[in-house]
C-alpha positions as CSV (number, residue, x, y, z in Angstrom):
1,X,14.9,12.0,-1.9
2,X,13.9,8.6,-2.8
3,X,14.7,7.1,0.2
4,X,12.5,9.8,2.5
5,X,9.6,8.8,0.7
6,X,10.1,5.0,0.8
7,X,10.4,6.1,4.9
8,X,7.3,8.4,4.9
9,X,5.3,5.1,3.1
10,X,6.7,2.9,5.2
11,X,6.1,5.1,8.6
12,X,2.5,5.3,7.2
13,X,2.0,1.9,6.7
14,X,3.0,1.0,10.2
15,X,0.3,3.8,11.4
16,X,-2.1,1.9,9.1
17,X,-1.4,-1.3,10.1
18,X,-1.7,-0.4,13.9
19,X,-5.6,0.9,13.6
20,X,-4.2,4.8,13.4
21,X,-5.8,5.6,9.9
22,X,-6.2,9.3,10.4
23,X,-2.5,9.5,10.8
24,X,-1.7,7.1,8.3
25,X,-4.2,9.1,5.9
26,X,-2.2,12.4,7.1
27,X,1.0,10.7,5.8
28,X,0.2,9.3,2.5
29,X,-1.6,12.4,1.4
30,X,1.6,14.2,1.9
31,X,3.4,12.3,-0.6
32,X,0.9,12.7,-3.1
33,X,1.3,16.3,-2.5
34,X,4.8,16.1,-3.3
35,X,3.4,14.8,-6.9
36,X,4.2,11.0,-5.9
37,X,2.3,9.5,-9.1
38,X,1.5,5.7,-7.5
39,X,-2.0,3.8,-8.0
40,X,-0.3,1.7,-4.7
41,X,-0.2,4.7,-2.8
42,X,-3.7,6.3,-4.1
43,X,-5.0,2.8,-3.4
44,X,-3.6,3.0,0.3
45,X,-5.3,6.4,0.9
46,X,-8.9,5.2,0.1
47,X,-8.4,2.5,2.4
48,X,-7.6,5.3,5.2
49,X,-10.6,6.8,4.0
50,X,-12.7,3.5,3.9
51,X,-11.9,3.0,7.3
52,X,-12.6,6.1,8.5
53,X,-16.0,6.1,6.9
54,X,-15.6,8.8,4.2
55,X,-16.7,6.7,1.8
56,X,-16.7,9.7,-0.7
57,X,-13.2,10.4,-0.4
58,X,-12.7,6.6,-0.3
59,X,-14.4,6.6,-4.2
60,X,-12.0,9.6,-4.8
61,X,-8.7,7.6,-4.2
62,X,-9.6,4.5,-6.0
63,X,-11.3,5.8,-9.0
64,X,-7.3,7.9,-9.1
65,X,-5.6,4.7,-8.9
66,X,-7.8,2.9,-11.4
67,X,-6.7,5.8,-13.7
68,X,-3.4,4.7,-13.5
69,X,-3.4,0.9,-13.2
70,X,-7.3,-0.3,-14.7
71,X,-6.6,-3.5,-13.8
72,X,-5.7,-3.7,-10.2
73,X,-8.2,-6.8,-8.8
74,X,-7.9,-5.1,-5.4
75,X,-8.7,-1.6,-5.7
76,X,-11.4,-3.3,-7.9
77,X,-12.7,-5.1,-5.2
78,X,-12.6,-2.1,-2.7
79,X,-14.6,0.4,-5.3
80,X,-17.2,-3.2,-5.4
81,X,-17.1,-3.4,-1.8
82,X,-17.9,0.2,-1.4
83,X,-20.2,0.9,-4.2
84,X,-22.8,-1.9,-1.9
85,X,-22.4,0.5,1.0
86,X,-23.0,3.9,-1.3
87,X,-26.4,2.5,-2.5
88,X,-27.9,5.8,-3.0
89,X,-24.8,7.1,-4.5
90,X,-25.2,8.0,-8.5
91,X,-23.0,6.2,-10.7
92,X,-21.1,8.9,-13.7
93,X,-22.1,8.8,-17.2
94,X,-19.9,6.7,-19.8
95,X,-16.9,8.3,-20.1
96,X,-15.9,10.5,-23.1
97,X,-14.8,8.4,-26.1
98,X,-11.2,9.5,-25.7
99,X,-10.8,9.3,-22.1
100,X,-12.6,5.7,-22.9
101,X,-10.2,4.6,-25.6
102,X,-7.0,5.9,-22.8
103,X,-8.5,3.7,-20.2
104,X,-8.5,0.4,-22.7
105,X,-5.2,1.4,-23.9
106,X,-3.6,2.2,-20.3
107,X,-5.4,-1.8,-19.4
108,X,-2.5,-3.5,-21.6
109,X,0.5,-1.1,-21.0
110,X,2.0,1.9,-19.2
111,X,2.3,5.9,-21.3
112,X,5.7,5.2,-21.0
113,X,5.7,1.8,-22.2
114,X,3.9,2.4,-25.0
115,X,6.6,5.1,-26.2
116,X,9.2,2.8,-25.2
117,X,7.8,0.5,-28.2
118,X,7.0,3.1,-30.3
119,X,10.5,4.7,-30.1
120,X,12.3,1.3,-30.8
121,X,10.3,0.9,-34.0
122,X,10.7,4.5,-35.1
123,X,14.5,3.7,-34.5
124,X,14.3,0.6,-36.3
125,X,13.1,2.1,-39.4
126,X,15.8,4.6,-38.9
127,X,18.8,2.1,-39.0
128,X,17.0,0.5,-41.8
129,X,17.1,3.9,-44.0
130,X,20.7,4.6,-43.2
131,X,21.6,1.0,-44.0
132,X,19.9,1.2,-47.6
133,X,21.5,4.6,-48.5
134,X,24.9,3.4,-47.7
135,X,25.3,-0.4,-47.6
136,X,22.5,-2.2,-49.0
137,X,20.8,-0.3,-51.6
138,X,18.9,-3.1,-52.4
139,X,16.8,-3.4,-49.2
140,X,13.6,-3.0,-49.5
141,X,11.7,0.2,-48.5
142,X,8.6,-1.5,-47.3
143,X,9.8,-2.5,-43.9
144,X,11.1,0.8,-43.1
145,X,8.1,2.7,-43.9
146,X,6.2,-0.1,-42.2
147,X,8.0,0.4,-38.9
148,X,7.9,4.3,-38.5
149,X,4.0,3.8,-39.7
150,X,4.0,1.4,-36.6
151,X,6.1,3.6,-34.7
152,X,4.4,6.5,-35.1
153,X,1.2,4.9,-34.4
154,X,2.6,3.8,-31.3
155,X,3.4,7.3,-30.6
156,X,-0.4,8.2,-31.0
157,X,-1.7,5.8,-28.2
158,X,0.9,6.6,-25.8
159,X,-0.2,10.5,-26.0
160,X,-3.6,9.4,-25.9
161,X,-3.1,6.9,-22.7
162,X,-1.9,9.4,-20.8
163,X,-4.5,9.4,-17.9
164,X,-7.5,11.8,-18.8
165,X,-10.5,12.6,-16.8
166,X,-13.0,14.9,-16.4
167,X,-14.8,12.6,-13.7
168,X,-15.9,14.7,-10.3
169,X,-17.0,12.6,-7.1
170,X,-19.0,14.2,-4.3
171,X,-16.9,13.9,-1.4
172,X,-19.7,15.6,0.8
173,X,-22.5,14.1,2.8
174,X,-25.1,15.6,0.2
175,X,-24.7,18.2,-2.2
176,X,-27.5,20.4,-4.1
177,X,-27.7,20.5,-7.9
178,X,-29.0,24.3,-9.1
179,X,-31.1,25.1,-12.3
180,X,-27.8,27.8,-12.2
181,X,-24.4,28.4,-10.5
182,X,-26.6,30.6,-7.6
183,X,-27.5,29.2,-4.3
184,X,-30.5,31.0,-4.4
185,X,-31.5,29.2,-7.7
186,X,-33.8,26.0,-8.0
187,X,-32.7,23.2,-6.6
188,X,-33.5,20.7,-9.2
189,X,-31.3,17.4,-7.2
190,X,-29.8,16.2,-4.5
191,X,-26.7,13.5,-4.6
192,X,-25.4,11.4,-1.9
193,X,-22.2,10.9,-0.5
194,X,-20.2,9.1,-3.3
195,X,-22.2,10.2,-6.3
196,X,-20.1,10.8,-9.4
197,X,-20.8,12.6,-13.0
198,X,-18.5,14.6,-15.6
199,X,-17.6,18.2,-15.3
200,X,-18.9,20.1,-18.3
201,X,-17.4,23.3,-17.3
202,X,-16.9,25.7,-14.2
203,X,-17.8,29.0,-12.7
204,X,-16.6,31.0,-10.0
205,X,-16.7,28.5,-7.1
206,X,-19.5,26.0,-9.3
207,X,-19.4,23.0,-11.3
208,X,-21.8,22.2,-14.4
209,X,-21.9,18.4,-13.9
210,X,-23.4,16.3,-16.4
211,X,-25.3,13.1,-14.2
212,X,-25.7,9.2,-15.3
213,X,-29.1,10.0,-16.0
214,X,-28.7,12.7,-18.0
215,X,-30.1,15.4,-16.3
216,X,-27.1,18.2,-15.7
217,X,-27.0,20.8,-12.9
218,X,-24.7,23.5,-10.9
219,X,-23.3,21.9,-7.9
220,X,-21.0,24.1,-5.0
221,X,-17.4,22.7,-5.7
222,X,-17.2,22.8,-2.3
223,X,-18.6,19.6,-2.1
224,X,-17.3,17.9,-4.9
225,X,-13.5,16.9,-5.7
226,X,-12.2,16.4,-9.6
227,X,-10.3,12.8,-10.0
228,X,-7.8,14.9,-12.2
229,X,-6.0,17.2,-11.2
230,X,-5.0,15.2,-8.5
231,X,-5.1,17.6,-5.1
232,X,-4.7,16.4,-1.8
233,X,-6.4,18.3,1.2
């Protein structure tokens, strides 16, 4: 299975290098459809959409890449370049506090590594407790208590650092915002491609989105895509 995924990725990279960006995108996205959680893959898909001039989709995939690898300089650079082209796009509001904390933690270690360090500390605490029980009664309980406390805190960090996002991005040319989830309702805002917001709630094909300028409106979900979960087209 791993060899097959590598072969598909290599074929997609070759197509991209030859300027066949649509074919490369299709192959890259076929890997994403298989549940491959790889920031480099998302970065490559973003590059394909950039080359195809679909900047809303490009931003969506760069955001996905940064969600899993917040410090990737190439992705940050490409997203910064993209933002210079999306001059009419509305930036998203700040992340929710818990999502922001998770982002900072992932910039230090992956969730798996946070969990690994936590497991090592808890295992060390258990060894010390066993040693104190059967071999060294004089051994202080403070060290295993400290290690176990640190391990539990890092377990919490591992849980919080699991990628989460309520961000949504306009992937169509534009999207009208309404006062209610009804296309016959009052239009209150028009957003251009690449605009982003925070998804507050949904209702039968509609997203209620909080925008970076403080406004909130209902938008047809056909014009938007969530950063998470990842659902390739």
